[in-house]
C-alpha atoms as an extended CHARMM CRD file, in Angstrom:
* protein
*
       277  EXT
         1         1  MET       CA             96.1670000000      129.9580000000       89.8340000000  PROA      1               0.0000000000
         2         2  ARG       CA             98.8870000000      130.3290000000       86.9670000000  PROA      2               0.0000000000
         3         3  GLY       CA             99.8790000000      126.8700000000       85.4470000000  PROA      3               0.0000000000
         4         4  LEU       CA             96.6660000000      125.0900000000       86.2110000000  PROA      4               0.0000000000
         5         5  PRO       CA             94.1270000000      124.2730000000       83.7400000000  PROA      5               0.0000000000
         6         6  SER       CA             90.8590000000      126.2040000000       83.8640000000  PROA      6               0.0000000000
         7         7  ILE       CA             87.8720000000      123.7020000000       84.0950000000  PROA      7               0.0000000000
         8         8  LEU       CA             84.9300000000      126.3600000000       83.7770000000  PROA      8               0.0000000000
         9         9  PRO       CA             85.1410000000      130.1120000000       82.6640000000  PROA      9               0.0000000000
        10        10  GLN       CA             84.5630000000      131.2250000000       86.3180000000  PROA      10              0.0000000000
        11        11  TRP       CA             88.0810000000      129.9600000000       87.2650000000  PROA      11              0.0000000000
        12        12  LEU       CA             90.4080000000      132.6300000000       86.7210000000  PROA      12              0.0000000000
        13        13  ASP       CA             93.6430000000      133.9610000000       87.5180000000  PROA      13              0.0000000000
        14        14  GLU       CA             93.6490000000      135.3860000000       91.1010000000  PROA      14              0.0000000000
        15        15  THR       CA             94.5520000000      139.1770000000       89.9730000000  PROA      15              0.0000000000
        16        16  ASP       CA             91.8250000000      138.9180000000       87.3440000000  PROA      16              0.0000000000
        17        17  VAL       CA             89.4910000000      137.6300000000       89.5590000000  PROA      17              0.0000000000
        18        18  ASN       CA             89.8200000000      140.3330000000       92.1380000000  PROA      18              0.0000000000
        19        19  ALA       CA             89.9150000000      143.0720000000       89.7400000000  PROA      19              0.0000000000
        20        20  SER       CA             86.6130000000      141.7090000000       87.8620000000  PROA      20              0.0000000000
        21        21  ALA       CA             84.9540000000      141.5270000000       91.1950000000  PROA      21              0.0000000000
        22        22  THR       CA             86.0220000000      145.2300000000       92.0010000000  PROA      22              0.0000000000
        23        23  THR       CA             84.8880000000      146.5660000000       88.8350000000  PROA      23              0.0000000000
        24        24  GLN       CA             82.0560000000      144.6200000000       87.7490000000  PROA      24              0.0000000000
        25        25  GLY       CA             80.4850000000      144.7710000000       91.1920000000  PROA      25              0.0000000000
        26        26  HSD       CA             80.7050000000      140.9830000000       91.4240000000  PROA      26              0.0000000000
        27        27  PRO       CA             81.1440000000      139.0470000000       94.9130000000  PROA      27              0.0000000000
        28        28  PRO       CA             84.6940000000      138.3540000000       95.7970000000  PROA      28              0.0000000000
        29        29  ALA       CA             85.9670000000      134.8730000000       94.7140000000  PROA      29              0.0000000000
        30        30  LEU       CA             86.0540000000      131.9850000000       97.1660000000  PROA      30              0.0000000000
        31        31  GLN       CA             89.5080000000      131.0060000000       97.7210000000  PROA      31              0.0000000000
        32        32  LEU       CA             90.8860000000      127.8470000000       98.3780000000  PROA      32              0.0000000000
        33        33  THR       CA             94.6520000000      127.2960000000       99.2680000000  PROA      33              0.0000000000
        34        34  GLY       CA             96.9910000000      124.1770000000      100.3810000000  PROA      34              0.0000000000
        35        35  SER       CA             97.3270000000      120.4370000000       99.6480000000  PROA      35              0.0000000000
        36        36  THR       CA             98.5500000000      119.3610000000       96.5800000000  PROA      36              0.0000000000
        37        37  THR       CA             96.8750000000      116.1420000000       97.0800000000  PROA      37              0.0000000000
        38        38  LEU       CA             93.5340000000      117.4000000000       97.4430000000  PROA      38              0.0000000000
        39        39  LEU       CA             93.6040000000      119.6290000000       94.3850000000  PROA      39              0.0000000000
        40        40  PRO       CA             92.2230000000      117.5060000000       92.0460000000  PROA      40              0.0000000000
        41        41  ARG       CA             89.4650000000      116.8680000000       94.1740000000  PROA      41              0.0000000000
        42        42  MET       CA             88.8170000000      120.2620000000       94.7010000000  PROA      42              0.0000000000
        43        43  GLN       CA             88.7130000000      120.9400000000       91.1260000000  PROA      43              0.0000000000
        44        44  HSD       CA             86.0310000000      118.6350000000       90.4010000000  PROA      44              0.0000000000
        45        45  ALA       CA             84.1760000000      119.9000000000       93.6280000000  PROA      45              0.0000000000
        46        46  ALA       CA             84.3990000000      123.5940000000       92.2610000000  PROA      46              0.0000000000
        47        47  GLU       CA             83.1800000000      122.5400000000       88.6650000000  PROA      47              0.0000000000
        48        48  SER       CA             79.9390000000      120.5390000000       90.0800000000  PROA      48              0.0000000000
        49        49  TYR       CA             79.4460000000      123.3160000000       92.6240000000  PROA      49              0.0000000000
        50        50  LEU       CA             79.4290000000      126.4590000000       90.1160000000  PROA      50              0.0000000000
        51        51  ARG       CA             77.5780000000      124.4380000000       87.7520000000  PROA      51              0.0000000000
        52        52  LEU       CA             74.6410000000      124.6760000000       90.1120000000  PROA      52              0.0000000000
        53        53  GLN       CA             74.8300000000      128.3910000000       89.9680000000  PROA      53              0.0000000000
        54        54  MET       CA             72.5370000000      128.6460000000       92.7710000000  PROA      54              0.0000000000
        55        55  PHE       CA             74.0250000000      131.3330000000       95.0500000000  PROA      55              0.0000000000
        56        56  SER       CA             74.5910000000      134.6300000000       94.3990000000  PROA      56              0.0000000000
        57        57  ASP       CA             77.5180000000      135.2230000000       96.6860000000  PROA      57              0.0000000000
        58        58  THR       CA             79.9660000000      132.7540000000       95.2620000000  PROA      58              0.0000000000
        59        59  GLY       CA             80.5000000000      133.9960000000       91.6100000000  PROA      59              0.0000000000
        60        60  ARG       CA             84.0610000000      132.4380000000       91.2320000000  PROA      60              0.0000000000
        61        61  ILE       CA             86.1070000000      129.8290000000       92.9420000000  PROA      61              0.0000000000
        62        62  VAL       CA             90.0790000000      130.2850000000       92.8950000000  PROA      62              0.0000000000
        63        63  ILE       CA             92.0160000000      127.2440000000       93.8240000000  PROA      63              0.0000000000
        64        64  ASN       CA             95.6640000000      128.1270000000       94.8390000000  PROA      64              0.0000000000
        65        65  GLY       CA             96.7290000000      124.5280000000       94.9780000000  PROA      65              0.0000000000
        66        66  GLY       CA            100.2230000000      123.0570000000       94.7740000000  PROA      66              0.0000000000
        67        67  CYS       CA            101.7340000000      125.0010000000       97.5630000000  PROA      67              0.0000000000
        68        68  GLY       CA            101.0220000000      122.3530000000      100.6220000000  PROA      68              0.0000000000
        69        69  THR       CA             99.0400000000      121.6560000000      103.3700000000  PROA      69              0.0000000000
        70        70  ALA       CA            101.2260000000      123.7950000000      106.0020000000  PROA      70              0.0000000000
        71        71  ARG       CA            101.0100000000      126.9620000000      103.4990000000  PROA      71              0.0000000000
        72        72  GLY       CA             97.1490000000      126.3880000000      103.3540000000  PROA      72              0.0000000000
        73        73  TYR       CA             96.9760000000      126.8510000000      106.9760000000  PROA      73              0.0000000000
        74        74  LYS       CA             99.1000000000      129.8210000000      106.9970000000  PROA      74              0.0000000000
        75        75  ALA       CA             96.9580000000      131.6790000000      104.3050000000  PROA      75              0.0000000000
        76        76  LEU       CA             94.1160000000      131.3230000000      106.9070000000  PROA      76              0.0000000000
        77        77  LEU       CA             96.3270000000      133.0880000000      109.6280000000  PROA      77              0.0000000000
        78        78  ASP       CA             97.1290000000      135.2950000000      107.1440000000  PROA      78              0.0000000000
        79        79  GLY       CA             93.6490000000      136.1870000000      105.8220000000  PROA      79              0.0000000000
        80        80  THR       CA             94.5980000000      135.3870000000      102.2470000000  PROA      80              0.0000000000
        81        81  THR       CA             92.3080000000      132.5050000000      101.7150000000  PROA      81              0.0000000000
        82        82  ASP       CA             89.0170000000      131.3290000000      102.9120000000  PROA      82              0.0000000000
        83        83  ILE       CA             89.4320000000      127.5700000000      103.1940000000  PROA      83              0.0000000000
        84        84  ALA       CA             92.5620000000      125.4350000000      103.4440000000  PROA      84              0.0000000000
        85        85  MET       CA             92.9380000000      122.2190000000      101.7070000000  PROA      85              0.0000000000
        86        86  ALA       CA             94.7330000000      119.8120000000      104.2640000000  PROA      86              0.0000000000
        87        87  SER       CA             96.1400000000      116.5030000000      103.9920000000  PROA      87              0.0000000000
        88        88  GLY       CA             97.3390000000      116.4930000000      107.5650000000  PROA      88              0.0000000000
        89        89  ALA       CA             96.9050000000      117.7920000000      110.9060000000  PROA      89              0.0000000000
        90        90  VAL       CA             97.3550000000      121.6320000000      112.1170000000  PROA      90              0.0000000000
        91        91  PRO       CA            101.0140000000      122.0370000000      112.9020000000  PROA      91              0.0000000000
        92        92  ALA       CA            101.2420000000      122.7540000000      116.8100000000  PROA      92              0.0000000000
        93        93  ASP       CA            102.8370000000      126.1640000000      116.0190000000  PROA      93              0.0000000000
        94        94  LEU       CA            100.1090000000      127.2130000000      113.8180000000  PROA      94              0.0000000000
        95        95  ALA       CA             97.3870000000      126.1100000000      116.3810000000  PROA      95              0.0000000000
        96        96  ALA       CA             99.3600000000      128.1550000000      118.8910000000  PROA      96              0.0000000000
        97        97  ALA       CA             99.4300000000      131.1940000000      116.7590000000  PROA      97              0.0000000000
        98        98  ALA       CA             95.3990000000      131.0610000000      116.1920000000  PROA      98              0.0000000000
        99        99  ALA       CA             94.9770000000      130.3800000000      120.1360000000  PROA      99              0.0000000000
       100       100  THR       CA             96.9940000000      133.6780000000      120.7640000000  PROA      100             0.0000000000
       101       101  ARG       CA             94.4800000000      135.5320000000      118.4810000000  PROA      101             0.0000000000
       102       102  GLY       CA             91.3190000000      133.7470000000      120.4530000000  PROA      102             0.0000000000
       103       103  LEU       CA             90.8690000000      131.6030000000      117.2720000000  PROA      103             0.0000000000
       104       104  ALA       CA             90.7400000000      127.9120000000      116.5760000000  PROA      104             0.0000000000
       105       105  PHE       CA             91.3720000000      125.9430000000      113.2060000000  PROA      105             0.0000000000
       106       106  ARG       CA             87.7250000000      124.2070000000      112.3500000000  PROA      106             0.0000000000
       107       107  THR       CA             88.3520000000      121.1970000000      110.4960000000  PROA      107             0.0000000000
       108       108  THR       CA             85.9520000000      119.3600000000      108.0720000000  PROA      108             0.0000000000
       109       109  ILE       CA             87.2570000000      115.9630000000      107.3430000000  PROA      109             0.0000000000
       110       110  VAL       CA             85.7510000000      114.9290000000      103.6580000000  PROA      110             0.0000000000
       111       111  SER       CA             87.6280000000      111.4240000000      103.2860000000  PROA      111             0.0000000000
       112       112  ARG       CA             90.3460000000      109.1800000000      104.6470000000  PROA      112             0.0000000000
       113       113  ASP       CA             92.5740000000      108.6830000000      102.1130000000  PROA      113             0.0000000000
       114       114  ALA       CA             94.9520000000      105.6860000000      102.1970000000  PROA      114             0.0000000000
       115       115  ILE       CA             98.6720000000      106.1530000000      101.7980000000  PROA      115             0.0000000000
       116       116  LEU       CA            100.1420000000      103.4760000000      100.1170000000  PROA      116             0.0000000000
       117       117  PRO       CA            103.8270000000      102.0450000000      100.3530000000  PROA      117             0.0000000000
       118       118  LEU       CA            105.3810000000      102.0690000000       97.0390000000  PROA      118             0.0000000000
       119       119  VAL       CA            108.5250000000      100.2210000000       95.4440000000  PROA      119             0.0000000000
       120       120  HSD       CA            109.6790000000       99.8130000000       92.0070000000  PROA      120             0.0000000000
       121       121  ALA       CA            107.6850000000       97.2680000000       89.8850000000  PROA      121             0.0000000000
       122       122  ALA       CA            110.8340000000       94.7570000000       89.4580000000  PROA      122             0.0000000000
       123       123  ASN       CA            110.7290000000       94.4420000000       93.5020000000  PROA      123             0.0000000000
       124       124  PRO       CA            109.8560000000       90.8730000000       94.3410000000  PROA      124             0.0000000000
       125       125  LEU       CA            108.0790000000       91.6230000000       97.4100000000  PROA      125             0.0000000000
       126       126  ASP       CA            104.5400000000       91.9390000000       97.3510000000  PROA      126             0.0000000000
       127       127  SER       CA            103.6730000000       92.7060000000      101.2650000000  PROA      127             0.0000000000
       128       128  LEU       CA            105.4670000000       94.1250000000      104.2390000000  PROA      128             0.0000000000
       129       129  THR       CA            104.0560000000       94.4730000000      108.0520000000  PROA      129             0.0000000000
       130       130  LEU       CA            103.7080000000       97.4950000000      109.8360000000  PROA      130             0.0000000000
       131       131  LEU       CA            106.5170000000       96.5950000000      111.6330000000  PROA      131             0.0000000000
       132       132  GLN       CA            108.8950000000       96.2280000000      108.8320000000  PROA      132             0.0000000000
       133       133  LEU       CA            107.6650000000       99.3600000000      107.1160000000  PROA      133             0.0000000000
       134       134  ARG       CA            108.5220000000      101.3830000000      110.6890000000  PROA      134             0.0000000000
       135       135  ASN       CA            112.1480000000       99.5160000000      110.4270000000  PROA      135             0.0000000000
       136       136  ILE       CA            112.8140000000      100.4610000000      106.9280000000  PROA      136             0.0000000000
       137       137  PHE       CA            111.8920000000      104.2010000000      107.4430000000  PROA      137             0.0000000000
       138       138  THR       CA            113.3300000000      104.5270000000      110.7850000000  PROA      138             0.0000000000
       139       139  GLY       CA            116.8870000000      103.0050000000      109.4570000000  PROA      139             0.0000000000
       140       140  ARG       CA            116.8190000000       99.8410000000      111.5920000000  PROA      140             0.0000000000
       141       141  ILE       CA            116.5090000000       97.6030000000      108.3670000000  PROA      141             0.0000000000
       142       142  VAL       CA            118.8280000000       98.9170000000      105.4730000000  PROA      142             0.0000000000
       143       143  ASN       CA            119.0810000000       95.9330000000      103.3900000000  PROA      143             0.0000000000
       144       144  TRP       CA            116.2880000000       94.3390000000      101.2710000000  PROA      144             0.0000000000
       145       145  ARG       CA            117.8140000000       91.0180000000      102.0640000000  PROA      145             0.0000000000
       146       146  SER       CA            116.6040000000       91.3030000000      105.7380000000  PROA      146             0.0000000000
       147       147  LEU       CA            113.1790000000       91.0760000000      104.4000000000  PROA      147             0.0000000000
       148       148  GLY       CA            113.3560000000       88.1660000000      102.0740000000  PROA      148             0.0000000000
       149       149  GLY       CA            114.3930000000       90.4660000000       99.0090000000  PROA      149             0.0000000000
       150       150  PRO       CA            117.6190000000       90.9510000000       97.2380000000  PROA      150             0.0000000000
       151       151  ASP       CA            120.9080000000       91.7840000000       98.6570000000  PROA      151             0.0000000000
       152       152  ALA       CA            120.7000000000       95.3390000000       98.2190000000  PROA      152             0.0000000000
       153       153  ALA       CA            120.8370000000       98.5060000000      100.2420000000  PROA      153             0.0000000000
       154       154  ILE       CA            117.5150000000       99.9650000000      100.7760000000  PROA      154             0.0000000000
       155       155  GLU       CA            117.0200000000      103.7450000000       99.4980000000  PROA      155             0.0000000000
       156       156  VAL       CA            114.4560000000      105.1150000000      101.5150000000  PROA      156             0.0000000000
       157       157  LEU       CA            112.5710000000      108.4500000000       99.9540000000  PROA      157             0.0000000000
       158       158  VAL       CA            110.2780000000      110.8670000000      101.8920000000  PROA      158             0.0000000000
       159       159  GLY       CA            108.4840000000      114.1810000000      101.4850000000  PROA      159             0.0000000000
       160       160  PRO       CA            109.2950000000      117.2700000000      103.0590000000  PROA      160             0.0000000000
       161       161  ALA       CA            108.1250000000      117.6700000000      106.8970000000  PROA      161             0.0000000000
       162       162  SER       CA            105.7510000000      120.3690000000      105.9520000000  PROA      162             0.0000000000
       163       163  GLY       CA            103.7300000000      118.2100000000      103.5790000000  PROA      163             0.0000000000
       164       164  GLY       CA            100.1330000000      116.9610000000      104.9390000000  PROA      164             0.0000000000
       165       165  VAL       CA            100.6370000000      113.4010000000      103.5740000000  PROA      165             0.0000000000
       166       166  SER       CA            104.1420000000      113.0150000000      104.7780000000  PROA      166             0.0000000000
       167       167  ALA       CA            102.9430000000      114.4150000000      108.2150000000  PROA      167             0.0000000000
       168       168  SER       CA            100.1470000000      111.8990000000      108.3280000000  PROA      168             0.0000000000
       169       169  TRP       CA            102.4750000000      109.0660000000      107.0520000000  PROA      169             0.0000000000
       170       170  ARG       CA            105.0350000000      109.8660000000      109.9570000000  PROA      170             0.0000000000
       171       171  LYS       CA            102.1130000000      109.7140000000      112.3930000000  PROA      171             0.0000000000
       172       172  THR       CA            100.2720000000      106.6470000000      111.5960000000  PROA      172             0.0000000000
       173       173  LEU       CA            103.4060000000      104.4430000000      110.7280000000  PROA      173             0.0000000000
       174       174  LEU       CA            105.9840000000      106.0550000000      113.3550000000  PROA      174             0.0000000000
       175       175  GLY       CA            104.0580000000      107.6110000000      115.7700000000  PROA      175             0.0000000000
       176       176  ASP       CA            105.1060000000      110.2170000000      118.3950000000  PROA      176             0.0000000000
       177       177  GLY       CA            108.2980000000      108.0940000000      119.6330000000  PROA      177             0.0000000000
       178       178  ASP       CA            110.3010000000      107.5880000000      116.2120000000  PROA      178             0.0000000000
       179       179  THR       CA            111.5280000000      109.4820000000      113.4690000000  PROA      179             0.0000000000
       180       180  CYS       CA            112.5430000000      108.9330000000      109.8890000000  PROA      180             0.0000000000
       181       181  THR       CA            116.3300000000      107.7060000000      109.0840000000  PROA      181             0.0000000000
       182       182  PRO       CA            118.4970000000      110.6460000000      108.5060000000  PROA      182             0.0000000000
       183       183  LEU       CA            119.9030000000      108.6250000000      105.4610000000  PROA      183             0.0000000000
       184       184  ALA       CA            116.2590000000      109.2110000000      103.6260000000  PROA      184             0.0000000000
       185       185  ARG       CA            116.4580000000      111.5600000000      100.7950000000  PROA      185             0.0000000000
       186       186  VAL       CA            113.6160000000      114.4200000000      101.0490000000  PROA      186             0.0000000000
       187       187  MET       CA            112.2030000000      115.0820000000       97.8060000000  PROA      187             0.0000000000
       188       188  GLY       CA            108.9340000000      116.6380000000       96.3970000000  PROA      188             0.0000000000
       189       189  MET       CA            106.2740000000      114.2180000000       95.3250000000  PROA      189             0.0000000000
       190       190  ASP       CA            107.1000000000      114.4650000000       91.4980000000  PROA      190             0.0000000000
       191       191  GLU       CA            110.7310000000      113.9130000000       92.1800000000  PROA      191             0.0000000000
       192       192  ARG       CA            110.1640000000      110.9830000000       94.5400000000  PROA      192             0.0000000000
       193       193  LEU       CA            108.1290000000      109.1600000000       91.6290000000  PROA      193             0.0000000000
       194       194  ALA       CA            110.9560000000      109.7650000000       89.1440000000  PROA      194             0.0000000000
       195       195  ARG       CA            113.5950000000      108.4390000000       91.3250000000  PROA      195             0.0000000000
       196       196  LEU       CA            111.7020000000      105.6650000000       92.2460000000  PROA      196             0.0000000000
       197       197  VAL       CA            110.8840000000      104.4840000000       88.6020000000  PROA      197             0.0000000000
       198       198  ASP       CA            114.8380000000      104.6070000000       88.1120000000  PROA      198             0.0000000000
       199       199  ARG       CA            115.6330000000      103.1020000000       91.5150000000  PROA      199             0.0000000000
       200       200  PRO       CA            115.0770000000       99.4410000000       91.7360000000  PROA      200             0.0000000000
       201       201  ASN       CA            115.9550000000       99.3270000000       95.2340000000  PROA      201             0.0000000000
       202       202  ALA       CA            114.1100000000      102.3210000000       96.6370000000  PROA      202             0.0000000000
       203       203  ILE       CA            110.7470000000      102.4340000000       98.4140000000  PROA      203             0.0000000000
       204       204  THR       CA            108.5010000000      105.8500000000       99.0960000000  PROA      204             0.0000000000
       205       205  TYR       CA            104.6440000000      106.5530000000       99.9490000000  PROA      205             0.0000000000
       206       206  MET       CA            101.8450000000      108.3700000000       97.9780000000  PROA      206             0.0000000000
       207       207  ALA       CA             98.1710000000      108.9880000000       99.0650000000  PROA      207             0.0000000000
       208       208  GLN       CA             96.1090000000      106.8480000000       97.2140000000  PROA      208             0.0000000000
       209       209  MET       CA             94.2530000000      109.3460000000       95.1050000000  PROA      209             0.0000000000
       210       210  ALA       CA             97.3220000000      110.6490000000       93.6250000000  PROA      210             0.0000000000
       211       211  LEU       CA             98.7530000000      107.1550000000       92.7150000000  PROA      211             0.0000000000
       212       212  PRO       CA            100.2510000000      106.7560000000       89.2890000000  PROA      212             0.0000000000
       213       213  LEU       CA            101.1600000000      103.1410000000       88.6050000000  PROA      213             0.0000000000
       214       214  ARG       CA            103.2040000000      102.8220000000       85.7290000000  PROA      214             0.0000000000
       215       215  GLY       CA            106.7980000000      101.2970000000       86.6040000000  PROA      215             0.0000000000
       216       216  LEU       CA            105.7040000000      100.9910000000       90.1540000000  PROA      216             0.0000000000
       217       217  LYS       CA            104.1680000000       98.5490000000       92.8740000000  PROA      217             0.0000000000
       218       218  VAL       CA            101.9870000000       98.7480000000       95.5310000000  PROA      218             0.0000000000
       219       219  LEU       CA            102.7060000000       96.6280000000       98.6880000000  PROA      219             0.0000000000
       220       220  ARG       CA            100.2520000000       95.5230000000      101.0520000000  PROA      220             0.0000000000
       221       221  VAL       CA            100.3280000000       96.2060000000      104.3930000000  PROA      221             0.0000000000
       222       222  GLY       CA            100.3720000000       93.0610000000      106.6210000000  PROA      222             0.0000000000
       223       223  GLY       CA             98.5490000000       91.4480000000      103.6640000000  PROA      223             0.0000000000
       224       224  MET       CA             95.8860000000       94.0170000000      103.4970000000  PROA      224             0.0000000000
       225       225  ALA       CA             95.3860000000       95.9240000000      100.3360000000  PROA      225             0.0000000000
       226       226  ALA       CA             93.6590000000       99.3490000000      100.7180000000  PROA      226             0.0000000000
       227       227  ALA       CA             90.8090000000       99.1570000000       98.4020000000  PROA      227             0.0000000000
       228       228  PRO       CA             88.8780000000       96.4060000000       99.5100000000  PROA      228             0.0000000000
       229       229  ALA       CA             88.9800000000       97.4210000000      103.2280000000  PROA      229             0.0000000000
       230       230  PRO       CA             89.8940000000      101.1340000000      103.4200000000  PROA      230             0.0000000000
       231       231  SER       CA             88.2050000000      101.6990000000      107.1260000000  PROA      231             0.0000000000
       232       232  ALA       CA             90.7980000000       98.7930000000      108.3430000000  PROA      232             0.0000000000
       233       233  TYR       CA             93.6080000000       99.9250000000      106.2200000000  PROA      233             0.0000000000
       234       234  PRO       CA             96.3610000000      101.3110000000      108.9410000000  PROA      234             0.0000000000
       235       235  LEU       CA             97.9690000000      104.0500000000      106.7690000000  PROA      235             0.0000000000
       236       236  TYR       CA             95.9100000000      107.3590000000      105.8840000000  PROA      236             0.0000000000
       237       237  ALA       CA             95.7640000000      110.7970000000      105.7250000000  PROA      237             0.0000000000
       238       238  PRO       CA             92.6530000000      112.7910000000      106.7480000000  PROA      238             0.0000000000
       239       239  MET       CA             91.4510000000      115.0370000000      103.4970000000  PROA      239             0.0000000000
       240       240  SER       CA             90.1030000000      118.2180000000      105.2600000000  PROA      240             0.0000000000
       241       241  LEU       CA             88.5780000000      121.3010000000      104.5040000000  PROA      241             0.0000000000
       242       242  VAL       CA             89.6730000000      123.7130000000      107.1680000000  PROA      242             0.0000000000
       243       243  THR       CA             88.5670000000      127.6450000000      108.3480000000  PROA      243             0.0000000000
       244       244  LEU       CA             89.6890000000      129.7110000000      110.9270000000  PROA      244             0.0000000000
       245       245  GLY       CA             86.9460000000      129.8340000000      113.2930000000  PROA      245             0.0000000000
       246       246  MET       CA             83.3100000000      129.5120000000      112.0680000000  PROA      246             0.0000000000
       247       247  PRO       CA             83.4950000000      129.7150000000      108.1390000000  PROA      247             0.0000000000
       248       248  ALA       CA             81.4870000000      132.6390000000      106.1570000000  PROA      248             0.0000000000
       249       249  PRO       CA             78.3020000000      131.7670000000      104.8110000000  PROA      249             0.0000000000
       250       250  ALA       CA             79.8320000000      131.1710000000      101.0880000000  PROA      250             0.0000000000
       251       251  ALA       CA             82.8060000000      128.8400000000      102.6020000000  PROA      251             0.0000000000
       252       252  ALA       CA             80.1470000000      127.0720000000      104.5580000000  PROA      252             0.0000000000
       253       253  ARG       CA             78.1120000000      126.3550000000      101.6400000000  PROA      253             0.0000000000
       254       254  PHE       CA             80.9950000000      124.9050000000       99.5730000000  PROA      254             0.0000000000
       255       255  ILE       CA             82.1600000000      122.6940000000      102.2590000000  PROA      255             0.0000000000
       256       256  ALA       CA             78.7620000000      121.5560000000      102.6970000000  PROA      256             0.0000000000
       257       257  HSD       CA             78.6130000000      120.5700000000       99.2710000000  PROA      257             0.0000000000
       258       258  VAL       CA             81.8320000000      118.8460000000       99.2510000000  PROA      258             0.0000000000
       259       259  SER       CA             80.8600000000      116.8880000000      102.2270000000  PROA      259             0.0000000000
       260       260  ALA       CA             77.6900000000      115.9490000000      100.4140000000  PROA      260             0.0000000000
       261       261  HSD       CA             79.5630000000      114.2790000000       97.4840000000  PROA      261             0.0000000000
       262       262  ALA       CA             81.9060000000      112.7240000000       99.6040000000  PROA      262             0.0000000000
       263       263  ALA       CA             79.2880000000      110.9880000000      101.7430000000  PROA      263             0.0000000000
       264       264  ALA       CA             77.7270000000      110.0660000000       98.3620000000  PROA      264             0.0000000000
       265       265  ASN       CA             81.3960000000      108.5960000000       97.0710000000  PROA      265             0.0000000000
       266       266  VAL       CA             81.1120000000      111.0340000000       94.3310000000  PROA      266             0.0000000000
       267       267  LEU       CA             84.2780000000      112.6750000000       94.6980000000  PROA      267             0.0000000000
       268       268  THR       CA             86.2950000000      109.8690000000       95.6910000000  PROA      268             0.0000000000
       269       269  GLU       CA             85.4780000000      105.8600000000       96.2520000000  PROA      269             0.0000000000
       270       270  GLY       CA             86.2780000000      105.1720000000      100.0290000000  PROA      270             0.0000000000
       271       271  ALA       CA             85.0940000000      108.6990000000      101.5120000000  PROA      271             0.0000000000
       272       272  LEU       CA             84.8160000000      107.5290000000      105.1760000000  PROA      272             0.0000000000
       273       273  GLU       CA             84.4670000000      109.9930000000      107.5110000000  PROA      273             0.0000000000
       274       274  LEU       CA             82.7210000000      113.2010000000      107.9400000000  PROA      274             0.0000000000
       275       275  ARG       CA             83.3960000000      114.8880000000      111.2210000000  PROA      275             0.0000000000
       276       276  HSD       CA             84.4060000000      118.2910000000      112.9290000000  PROA      276             0.0000000000
       277       277  GLU       CA             87.3810000000      118.6160000000      115.1850000000  PROA      277             0.0000000000
């Protein structure tokens, strides 16, 4: 995991981990791959899990984060990871690929994270309805004046289609019958946030756990803020740990550890659901 800070000595570069396991007789590292959004939470979980030092078959955890939900699912199919970190549902083509091998993805949802609409801090609006948001992101509403704002064109910023949070945003906001406006700018998370800070008339979205607030404003949805009533908030991403088929013992124990912490709201406030699909 080059480029990521090491939280514990057991967190090593992937090549070093494998070499160490081979040469020193240590158990192989537990590999996690996928969602950028889920990465900080899994770093925290790995730190607390390794601190317990209870299990001899999980000497190290390697988190290959920052590559996205879809890559996590693909890594499971390729056999290059033990657990996929996902912030969206399994893409249909990957589910079909698993089925042709007689396998299925097994998903443990460890939290339901709100996805928040974001605008520039100077935007005078404080709340939009679901229908208004849908009309913005489909291109039916193109000017802030139609919503009681300034006479300015709305610039829609969206994430790549392969991103888990973006897939969850489309599913919960647009459903199956609508698509994003073709005029939307497709950018990675960091690019969208940087552009939004400089663009008073832009709008985008962000998972609550990854939210930076400086220079930005979170819009309420139908007058509802996410924090007071997360279970009722309509726009969310399921934050999940996924295996291909039944997890190996080491992976199962780590997933159980994360689930227990989520149930106790240790990893994140508002961990709402723990279920298997």
